[in-house]
C-alpha positions in Angstrom: -0.2 -0.2 0.0 1.4 3.5 -0.8 2.1 4.9 2.2 1.6 8.2 0.9 -1.9 7.3 1.3 -1.6 6.4 5.0 -0.9 10.0 6.0 -4.1 11.4 5.6 -5.6 13.7 7.7 -8.8 12.0 10.5 -11.6 13.7 8.2 -10.1 11.9 5.2 -10.8 8.7 6.7 -14.7 9.8 7.6 -15.4 11.5 4.4 -19.0 11.1 5.1 -21.7 11.0 7.9 -19.1 9.8 10.9 -21.9 9.3 12.8 -23.2 6.2 10.4 -20.1 5.2 10.2 -19.4 4.8 13.7 -22.7 2.4 14.3 -21.9 0.4 11.6 -18.3 -0.2 12.6 -19.2 -0.8 16.1 -22.3 -2.9 14.7 -19.7 -5.1 12.3 -17.3 -5.7 14.8 -19.4 -7.1 17.4 -20.7 -9.4 14.8 -17.5 -10.8 13.9 -15.6 -10.5 17.6 -18.9 -12.4 18.9 -18.6 -15.4 17.0 -15.0 -15.7 17.4 -12.7 -14.0 15.2 -9.8 -11.8 16.1 -9.5 -7.8 15.2 -7.3 -8.4 12.4 -10.1 -11.1 10.9 -13.1 -8.7 11.5 -11.7 -6.2 9.9 -10.5 -8.1 6.8 -13.7 -9.4 6.8 -15.4 -5.9 6.9 -13.1 -4.8 3.6 -14.2 -8.2 2.3 -18.1 -7.3 2.9 -17.7 -3.8 1.0 -20.1 -2.2 3.6 -17.8 0.6 3.9 -15.2 2.6 1.5 -12.2 0.0 1.0 -9.2 2.4 1.1 -11.1 3.4 4.3 -10.5 0.0 6.0 -7.5 -0.9 4.7 -5.7 2.4 5.9 -7.5 1.5 9.4 -6.5 -2.5 9.2 -2.8 -1.1 8.2 -2.6 1.1 11.1 -3.5 -2.2 13.3 -0.9 -4.6 11.4 1.3 -1.5 12.4 1.2 -2.0 16.0 -1.6 0.8 17.0 -3.5 -0.3 19.8 -7.8 -0.6 19.5 -8.0 2.7 21.3 -5.8 4.7 18.9 -8.0 3.4 15.8 -11.2 4.4 17.8 -9.4 7.6 17.8 -8.7 7.5 14.2 -12.1 7.0 13.4 -13.5 10.2 15.6 -15.2 8.4 18.3 -15.4 10.7 21.3 -13.3 10.7 24.1 -15.7 9.0 26.4 -16.1 5.8 24.0 -12.1 5.9 23.7 -11.8 6.2 27.6 -14.3 3.2 27.6 -12.4 1.1 25.1 -9.4 2.0 27.8 -11.1 0.4 30.3 -11.8 -2.6 28.7 -8.3 -3.1 28.1 -7.5 -3.5 31.8 -10.9 -5.2 33.0 -10.8 -7.2 29.6 -14.1 -7.0 28.4 -13.7 -5.7 25.5 -16.8 -7.7 23.7 -18.9 -6.0 26.8 -17.8 -3.1 26.3 -18.5 -2.7 22.5 -21.7 -3.8 22.6 -22.4 -1.2 25.3 -21.3 1.3 23.2 -23.3 0.2 20.0 -26.0 0.1 22.6 -25.5 4.1 23.0 -24.7 4.9 19.7 -28.3 3.3 18.3 -30.3 5.2 21.5 -28.3 8.2 20.9 -29.4 7.7 16.9 -33.0 6.7 17.9 -33.1 9.9 19.9 -31.9 12.4 17.3 -34.6 10.6 14.4 -37.2 11.1 17.4 -36.3 14.6 17.6 -36.5 15.6 14.4 -40.0 13.9 13.7 -41.4 15.6 16.8 -39.4 18.9 15.5 -39.8 19.4 11.8 -43.2 20.3 11.6 -43.5 22.8 14.6 -40.5 24.1 13.2 -42.1 24.7 9.4 -45.3 26.2 11.2 -42.8 28.9 12.9 -41.2 29.6 9.9 -44.6 30.0 8.0 -45.8 32.1 10.7 -42.6 34.4 10.4 -43.2 34.7 6.7 -46.9 35.8 7.1 -45.9 38.4 9.7 -43.7 39.7 7.4 -46.4 39.9 4.5 -48.9 41.5 7.0 -46.3 43.9 8.1 -44.9 45.2 4.7 -47.7 44.5 2.4 -51.2 44.7 4.5 -50.2 46.7 7.4 -49.4 49.8 5.3 -52.6 49.4 3.2 -54.8 49.1 6.5 -53.4 52.4 7.3 -53.6 54.0 4.4 -57.2 52.9 4.2 -57.6 54.4 7.5 -59.0 51.3 9.2 -56.5 51.6 11.5 -54.8 54.1 13.0 -50.4 54.2 13.6 -50.5 55.3 16.7 -52.5 52.7 18.5 -49.7 50.8 20.7 -50.8 47.0 19.6 -49.9 48.6 16.1 -47.0 50.6 16.7 -45.3 47.2 18.4 -46.6 44.8 15.7 -45.0 47.8 13.3 -41.0 46.9 14.7 -42.4 43.2 15.5 -39.8 41.7 12.7 -37.2 43.1 13.7 -37.7 42.9 16.8 -37.8 38.8 16.2 -35.1 39.5 14.0 -32.7 40.8 16.6 -33.8 38.5 19.5 -32.5 35.4 16.8 -29.2 37.3 16.1 -28.8 38.0 20.1 -29.8 33.9 20.4 -27.2 32.6 18.3 -24.4 35.4 19.2 -25.0 34.3 22.8 -25.1 30.5 21.8 -21.6 30.8 19.7 -19.8 33.1 23.0 -21.6 29.9 25.3 -19.6 27.6 22.9 -16.6 29.2 22.7 -16.4 29.2 26.5 -17.7 25.9 27.4 -15.1 24.5 24.9 -12.6 26.0 27.2 -13.6 24.7 30.8 -12.3 21.5 32.3 -14.8 18.5 31.9 -15.4 18.0 35.2 -16.2 22.0 35.6 -18.8 21.0 32.8 -20.1 18.4 33.9 -20.9 20.3 37.5 -22.6 23.4 35.8 -24.5 20.6 33.2 -26.2 19.1 36.4 -27.4 22.4 38.1 -29.2 22.8 34.7 -33.3 22.1 35.3 -34.4 18.9 33.7 -31.5 18.8 31.9 -29.3 18.0 35.1 -31.3 15.0 35.8 -30.5 13.2 33.1 -27.1 13.9 33.4 -26.9 12.7 36.4 -28.4 9.3 35.7 -26.4 9.1 32.5 -23.0 9.6 34.6 -24.1 7.4 37.0 -24.8 4.4 35.3 -21.9 4.9 32.9 -19.5 4.5 36.0 -21.7 2.1 38.1 -21.3 0.1 34.8 -17.8 0.6 34.3 -16.4 0.0 37.3 -18.3 -2.8 37.9 -16.9 -4.6 35.3 -13.8 -3.5 36.7 -14.3 -4.6 39.6 -15.7 -8.2 38.9 -11.8 -8.6 37.5 -10.5 -8.0 41.1 -9.6 -4.3 41.3 -10.4 -2.7 43.9 -11.6 1.1 44.3 -8.6 2.8 44.4 -6.8 0.9 41.8 -9.4 1.9 39.4 -8.8 5.8 40.3 -5.3 4.8 39.5 -6.5 3.2 36.2 -8.4 6.1 35.0 -5.6 8.5 35.5 -3.9 6.9 32.2 -6.9 7.0 30.4 -7.5 10.1 27.3 -6.5 13.1 28.9 -9.9 14.9 27.3 -11.9 12.4 28.9 -14.1 13.0 32.2 -13.3 10.1 33.6 -9.4 11.4 33.7 -10.4 14.5 35.1 -12.8 13.0 37.8 -10.0 10.5 38.8 -7.6 13.7 38.9 -9.5 15.1 40.9 -10.6 12.9 43.3 -6.9 11.8 43.9 -6.0 15.4 44.8 -8.9 15.2 47.4 -7.3 11.7 48.5 -4.1 13.5 49.1 -5.7 16.0 51.0 -6.4 13.0 53.7 -9.8 12.8 52.3 -11.3 8.7 52.3 -12.5 7.7 48.7 -16.1 7.7 50.5 -15.9 11.6 51.4 -14.7 12.3 47.6 -17.9 11.0 45.9 -20.4 12.1 48.3 -19.6 15.7 46.8 -19.7 15.0 42.9 -23.2 16.5 42.4 -23.4 14.2 39.0 -23.8 11.2 41.3 -26.9 9.9 42.4 -27.3 10.2 46.5 -27.3 6.4 46.3 -24.4 5.6 44.6 -22.1 6.0 47.2 -24.2 4.0 49.7 -24.3 0.9 47.0 -20.6 1.3 46.6 -19.8 0.8 50.3 -21.8 -1.2 51.5 -21.2 -3.3 48.5 -17.7 -3.6 49.8 -18.8 -5.5 52.9 -21.0 -7.8 50.8 -18.4 -8.9 48.8 -20.9 -8.9 45.6 -20.2 -5.2 44.5 -19.3 -5.5 41.1 -22.4 -7.4 40.4 -24.4 -4.7 42.3 -23.1 -2.0 40.6 -23.8 -3.7 37.2 -27.3 -4.0 37.9 -27.5 -0.4 39.4 -26.2 0.9 36.2 -28.8 -1.2 34.2 -31.9 0.2 36.3 -30.5 3.7 35.9 -30.4 3.5 32.2 -33.4 2.3 31.9 -34.8 4.6 34.2 -33.0 7.6 31.6 -34.5 5.9 29.0 -38.1 6.4 30.4 -37.7 9.8 31.3 -36.7 10.8 27.7 -39.4 9.2 26.4 -41.5 10.9 28.5 -40.4 14.2 27.6 -40.2 13.6 24.1 -43.7 13.2 24.4 -44.2 15.9 26.1 -42.1 18.4 23.9 -44.6 18.7 20.6 -47.6 19.3 22.2 -46.1 22.2 24.0 -44.5 23.7 20.8 -47.7 23.2 19.4 -49.6 25.1 21.6 -46.7 28.2 21.6 -47.3 28.3 18.0 -51.0 28.7 18.5 -50.4 31.4 20.8 -48.4 33.0 18.5 -51.0 33.2 16.0 -53.8 34.3 18.4 -51.5 37.4 18.9 -51.0 37.9 15.7 -54.6 37.8 15.0 -55.1 40.0 18.1 -52.5 42.6 17.3 -53.7 43.4 14.0 -57.5 42.2 14.1 -58.4 44.3 17.4 -57.4 47.5 16.3 -59.4 47.3 13.2 -62.3 46.3 14.8 -62.0 48.8 17.2 -61.8 51.8 14.0 -65.2 50.5 12.9 -66.9 50.6 16.0 -65.6 54.3 15.9 -66.9 54.9 12.3 -70.3 53.2 13.4 
């Protein structure tokens, strides 16, 4: 193979939909590994199956044969830092296939939620766009004609408000976009641990963050504990993970508190992104000697609860948007037509 072609950037390795590629890649990797194939054999079969771009998979396979570890391969595929951290932990506890299945489930659920959200939002957003176009039509065509014919008085406060409404809406949208870009730029520079501590304080979203990360840590720590590692050894393992991952930042912070004389239980209770019962289960399980299994089961229960809550909110969002759109239509109607009726009463 031409070595020059191997030096392409990560973006050229994934020259089409990244999420779709990652989902298909993990799905096929799980399929082959669960049937007893090695990593190299799995990649070779993927190439032969022609499900992906041949050049992409040949490059990945070549990198693997040259000595790249599996977590570095996942970096080349632009997986998130959290997924890379899961792969690195799997190399410690040895349950790579279980971890890959968990990652596959995460990606599938993420994709399903995105599709569901798109289906929920697309029709209301089209209504909002139509409403804005109708607002422009009424402001620049109908309203001047009404004023010129004397049907409405330009000095009425509702008409004055409606007169400037497109500028108000446009300015508000512009401010929201600027605020979002500024927030996104500032958010990128924040430490991962600080991000989670802020996220958990946001109403509604904070509850989802808490359930997700408690489930995530309970599952990962449960697998490591079942392989004979102790909690302090797990914290040390986390410090060897991808330095951009949340797990790495948490491990460093815990280590800092342990150096000050804190106990591990005291450290875990100060983090708001864990559920209150997490530390209780963690340290009661040490007494029973079944901590690994208890954490794995608890992680699955939290994941189920998270899915139920997300489904409930998805069902709530669309009716709420329709109500907001209906109120906007009613407001426009009242702002324009009520002054007309009032002016007609004056003539009568």
